[in-house]
C-alpha atoms as one frame of an Amber mdcrd trajectory, in Angstrom:
protein
  -1.746  36.151  23.503  -4.911  34.787  25.022  -7.965  33.611  23.131 -11.313
  33.501  24.858 -14.963  33.294  23.918 -18.008  34.528  25.757 -21.721  34.219
  24.948 -23.725  37.405  24.413 -27.084  37.785  26.135 -28.679  39.266  23.034
 -30.519  37.743  20.108 -29.207  38.280  16.583 -30.583  37.370  13.174 -28.164
  34.943  11.504 -27.449  34.771   7.760 -30.061  32.039   7.294 -32.779  34.189
   8.959 -32.856  32.270  12.243 -32.828  34.312  15.455 -30.285  32.937  17.944
 -27.610  33.929  20.442 -24.036  34.542  19.347 -20.600  34.338  20.926 -17.732
  36.790  20.778 -14.294  35.264  20.278 -11.352  37.557  20.936  -7.578  37.539
  20.997  -5.873  39.763  23.592  -2.175  40.636  23.819  -1.485  40.138  27.521
   1.681  42.281  27.542   0.029  45.406  26.105  -3.571  44.561  27.102  -4.766
  45.354  23.606  -7.406  43.501  21.622  -5.737  42.322  18.427  -8.775  40.641
  16.841 -12.393  39.786  17.620 -15.278  38.151  15.763 -18.931  37.418  16.484
 -19.951  33.834  15.694 -23.117  31.777  16.269 -21.011  29.022  17.852 -17.335
  28.812  18.729 -15.200  26.363  16.782 -11.496  25.592  16.815 -11.126  27.213
  13.386 -11.920  30.567  15.067  -8.458  30.524  16.674  -6.827  30.335  13.231
  -9.106  33.116  11.955  -8.189  35.372  14.878  -4.478  34.735  14.378  -4.755
  35.569  10.674  -6.720  38.771  11.408  -4.285  39.924  14.080  -1.159  39.646
  11.884  -2.618  40.798   8.550  -3.316  44.474   7.852  -6.939  45.361   7.195
  -7.872  46.042   3.601  -8.749  49.544   2.459 -12.452  50.201   2.697 -14.326
  52.327   0.172 -14.348  55.966   1.190 -11.195  55.821   3.323  -8.563  58.489
   2.627  -5.669  57.424   0.389  -3.221  58.418   3.164  -4.353  55.397   5.224
  -2.855  52.856   2.793  -0.049  50.689   4.175   2.444  52.050   1.632   2.078
  55.462   3.304   2.600  54.026   6.792   5.616  54.908   8.908   5.538  51.356
  10.289   7.122  49.830   7.180
């Protein structure tokens, strides 16, 4: 796994209403070349590495409107 961050050359409106640049922090599996997790943050902090690790090993929660067949209990991966 590799973790890297890169600044975006776009302006975004942050939660507090301020317009500023943001950074994308991502975790990539080098062996399979797949992106396991990514987040957009106003600034990169060391806690982002822990957040990415948690997101990459925890299944995503069901979102409203998703079909019931997508639940983890119906997965063939278990």
